[in-house]
Phi, psi and omega in degrees: 000131180277132174252117181278143178267088182270147175287165177299325180293320177299313182296321179297313180291331177286312183283334181227063184296141179266146170062041178280140176131203182217133181280133175286138181048059182288158173279326180224142179226130176229128178234126178224165180081188184203121182303331179294332179274349179116338181220136174210147183217134174239125181240131177232144177220159178233136179262151174270185184295336179271002179082020177260155180287107183276321181215145179212139180222159179221154169230132180223150172242111182172193185277184179302319181294324180293316179294313181297318180296318179295317179298313180298319179301315182298323179291322181296318190269348178301130178088353180272155170285167179295324178296319178294316181297323181296341180273356178291130181251168176296330178295323177299318180297312180298321181297317178300327181275001182075019179103156176230151173303141183310319182290353181246009181297336179299337179292321178289326177295319180299319178298313179300318181293321178297320178297313179298321178294320180293321177294318177300318179300313180300320183279359179075021179259159176288136179298137178293352183247007179288130181261122174204191184301329184269004184301134184290135174094169178254146180287123179262314179260104182287331181298319183246004177065036183265130183271165176298325180298315180293318180301313182293322179296311180296319181295318182291314181297330185246011178054051181264134182242349182242144180303321181298325179293321179300320179304320181294333185263334181216012176073347181305127180087001186273355180256270184279337178081000183297337184264001185301321178295319178297319179297316180298321179295318176302315180296313180301315180296316181297314183289331173295317178297317179298318180295324180292334180287338186279000000 
């Protein structure tokens, strides 16, 4: 059995989560993840007359890191405008928690994605995480339905160079492992291109 080394802040947000629930008649709704894969998150928010996030609530299905990340996110974005909230990154969430185990960073990514999906919903835009025929990219990890576009985005935002690191941030490669070589090739190609630009 794996015992995670959680910070006191992670444990506090896990044991005493803030803003749990669902807002009635919300202005924005974001749903990401899939309970069948192990993690799912629904984020709802209400704006005040000045366009700031007056109230925000979450429901999550997941581990201690998923609950703590969701709770911390709601605290971070309360009182922010949507433009300010849209700039919140998964690193910001992890930082508020005093860090997360590397293998649990995908929980902070899930929070960031739920927020972005809720903002898109409010603005009448298609969620960047909605999966359909027009979904951008090709699926690399069939177990978790993760595309090459998402893998490259997460890797670039978090400076990831190894396939195993990508697994910690978006679960790709975390089940059967058959796609790990493909993920590594994507990373190698991306970082070679980035180096060539300099």
